[in-house]
N, C-alpha and C positions, 0 to 999 in steps of 0.2 A: 524088562527089567533093570537095564543098566540107564535107561530115561526116566527112571520112576526114583533110582539111586540118586541118580543127579539131581534132579528137582528137589530130593530131601535136604541134600548137603547144600544144596544154594540157597534154600527158602528156610529151611529149619535153624532154630537155636539151639543148642545143647542144653538139655534141662538142667537147672539146678540142682546139686544135692547128688549127682550121678557120682558113683564110686569107681575107682580103677581095680578095685580087687581082685585075685584071679578066681572066677568060678565061672559057673556055667553061664555062657551068653544070653541074653535077650534083648529084644530091641523093643522099646516102647513108643508109641505115637500120641502125645498128648495134644489137647486142642486147649489152647490157654490155662496152662499149668496153675494159674495163679487163681483161677475161679474157686470158691467155695465147695461148688460142686463134686470139685477133685480131692477135697481135704484127704481123703484115705490114702490117695497117692501121693499127697505132700507130706504126710506122717509117716508112710513106708519108707521114703527116701531119706527123710532127716533122723528118722530113728533106725534106718540101716535094715530095716525088716528082709528087703529083699536079698542083700548079702547074708543076713542071718540064716535064710533058706537055700544059701549055697549057688546064690545067682551073681552074675555079672550086669548089673542094668546099665542099658546104653539108652538115651531117650534123646526124643526131638520134640519142640515145643511150636506147635503150628497155630496159626491166628484164627484159623476156624476149624469146626470138626470135618468137615466135608474133605479138607486135604488130610487130617489124619486116618481117616476112615479110606483113602485113597491109597496111602502108604500101605496100609494093612492090607484092602484087597490085591494090590500091586505085588504083596509079598515082602517088602522094605522094613515093615514092622510086625512084631510077632501078636501085639495087644494094641487094642487103641482105646484110650480115656475116653470115653463117649457116650452119649446117650443112645438108649435101648430103638430108639425110634430106626435108627442108622440100621441095626438089624434086620428091623421091620420093613425097610425102603429097599434093602438089597434084596430082600427076597421076593419083593414086588418084581425086580428086574432080575430075577431069575439067578443071584447070585447068593451064595450061603454064608451068612455069620451069626456067629453064637455068644449072647452077651451071658458071661459067665460069673458076675459078680455086680451087686447093685450098690454103689454108693450113697444114692438119694432116694427116698421115695415120693419128695418134693422137686420142684424146679429147680428151687434156690434163687429164683428171678424176681424181678419187681417190676410193674407198670411205674415208671417214673416221668413224671412231668417238669418241664422247667417253671422255678420258680415265678419268672415273670409273665408265665401265664394263669396265675390263680384265678384273677378275676375272669378269665374267657372260659377255661376249660375247669369244669368243677364234676364231671363224671365221665365214663367213657362213650357217651354216645355224643361229647362233645367234639372227639376225635374227628370228626367227620371233617373231611377237606382238609385235614392239618397233614405235615410232614412227619413220619413217625419213624423210629428207628428201629432196626432191627440188625443183630450181628451179621446175618447174610441172607439174600433172597432163597426162602427155601430151608433155611436153617430151621434148627430147634426152637429158637427164640422166635423167627417166623411163624411156626407152626402155632405156639401158644397165643402169643398177638392174634393171630387168626381166630382161634378157637375162642379166646376172652372176648374179642369184637361180637362174634355170632351170640355168644352166651348172654350178650347187653342188646341183643336186637341189631346190632350195626353191619350192615354189610361189607365186607373187606374192601370191596371195590371203590368204597366211597373216602376211604382214606390212602394217602400217598404215603406208601411205605418204600423206606431206602435202607441201602445195606449201610452200616458204621463201623461194622467190627465190634470187639467185643471191650477190650482194653481201651479201645478209643472211642466208645460212647461216650464218656462223659465230656472231654472237650467238644465233642458234636455236640452235645444237649446244652452245654454251657457259652458254647460258641453262636449258638443262634443257626445250627445248620438243620437242626428239629427241632420240635416242643416236646416231644414225647417217645416213648419207647421202653422195649424189655431190655431193662438192665442187668446184670448178672451181679452176684455178690463174688466180692467184697463191693463192688464200684456202685450200687445200687445203695446200701448203706452209708457210704462215705459221700456221697452228692447229697444226701437226706442232712448228715451231720452238719455239714458244710452250708446247709441251707439254698444249696442252688437247684434243689428240686424236691418235688414232694410226690407222695405216696399215692396213686389210685388201684392200688391193690399188691399186697405184700404174699408171692408165693413162695415166701419161705415159712410162711406162717400157716400151721393146718386148719385152722380157723378159717383163713381168708382164702387157702385152695380147695377147701369143701365148698364155701359159699362161691366160690368163681367158676372151680371146673368141675365140681361136682365130688371131689374125693382125692385120694392119693394120686400121685403122678410120677409113674416110675420114668426116673431120668438118665442121672450120668453112673457110668459104671467102667466095667473090663469088657471089652468085645474083642474075640479072636476066631480064627477062620476053622472050619472043622478040620482040614489037615494037619493044622495045630496039635489038635485034642487029640487026632487019631496016631500020627506020629511022634509028640512029646508029650504023652499026658502026666510025666511029672513035672514036667515044665508049668504046665498050667495048674497044677497043682499046688505047687511051690508059691507062684504068683498070687493066685487066689489067698493061701493059706497068709500071708503077708498083709494083703489088703484087709481081709478080715480080723486081722491082729490088731491094724493100725484104726479099724471101726470101733473094736472094743475099747480101744484107747479113748477115742473120742468120745464114746459112748459113757465114759467112766472118769474121764478127768475134766477139769476147770476150761474156761475158756484160755486163762493165763497159763495153765499147762501145757494146753494144745499148741499155743504160741511159741513158746520153748522149743516144742518137738519139729515142729516146722522148719524149713531150711531159712535163713534170716532175709535172702533176697526174694522172698515170695511174701513175707510180713508187710515190709514196708514201714508204714506210720504203724506201731504197735498199738498204740492206743485205740485207734480206728479199727483196725484187723480185732483186736479183741471184741469191740462194740460189736462187728460184723459176725463174729464167731458168735457172741450171744444170741443174737436177733434171728440164728439161723439153726438153731439147735437142733429144731425138728425136722429139718430134711432129711437127716441121716438115716438111711435103712437098717435096723436092728441086724448086728452080726452079716450086714452083708444080703439080706435076702430078698428076691423079689414080693411085692405086695402083688397077690393075683388080680384085685381090685383098681390097684395102681395101672396097673398091664390094660385092663379094660377103658380108663380115660385116655390112654395114649393111644389107642385104638379106633377110640370116637373123634379125638383130636385130627388123627390122621385122613380118617375117612370125611371128615368135616372137610379138612383141607385140599380134599381131591386126591390123594395119593393113590389109593384103589383105583382102579379102572370098574368100567360097570361090570357087574355080575360076578367081580373077581373075589374069591375066597382065597384067605391067608392062613395058614395053622401057626397061629402066632406062639403056640406053645414051643415050636421047632426051634423059635429066633433064641431061644434061653435056656440054660441049663444049670442047674442050683446045687446037682452032686458033689462041686468041689467045694462049695460053699458047707455044704454040710458035713462032709468030710471034713474042714479046716475046722469047725466048732467042735467036732467031736475029740481031733488031735491035738487042738489048744485046751480042750476041758473047760469051755466057756460054758457058762449058767443057762 
């Protein structure tokens, strides 16, 4: 436990928008909070929805999902802003995590290719033999890339995959370290807007996701441990209610209003942020509810990636629980 806490304090950054009001403490572990897949968290922080629920949030912002999940499993965080697949992978390893709120029904990533490669790379098949970037080996972006390659008839072993991080993806692509890769929003849209990259598939678009992945794909949300649910169910409900309120805000407000609601240091270039928001409106899960078909797609991608051992059966229904979301919808009197 001491080691885990020390690692968090040494490696993590205090998340923007965290308030110091006297409330019930809750520790949140983010993986690149600036990603648009985490927009409900950004809005909840900016609008002080956690404080409104009587909470005092303390958050740490990690470079990767694996590190935020390690903080959650180690007990240094009560919740992780992360993908459902981490709860499923934990189940495979004999650990229990529960996804209690769904931020997105689509990944919010895109397959970006350096503009210098326009003449050479015209399809996914052209990635054979190329250096292609993901946030981390075995990370959610890697699983996505692997699945996209297979869906296009490309053996992932024929592609040279390297880890380049999330926020560091653009300089890796623009600097020639990689020629393509899975980029998260808003980084994906920013590169397209700058003209330094073009798209081979936008997984922020429902139409593209259906064509590329076969349907919706449950991605980021809120994950906690069973002991937190058992010992502090009121905390779980408060966190989820804040996030559901933020999701409703996202559903009903303009990109400009959403940008105004997010902590300024997460917005950066406001015009580009608004354009990225506009391009990503379809990714968010209505009211924070899980899409069963989106869970099926995640399971197919993880199976394709080799996460499950031969003959291993996972009861995926035990990795997520929507009762807190449903209660929040009722308490907030949402339509």
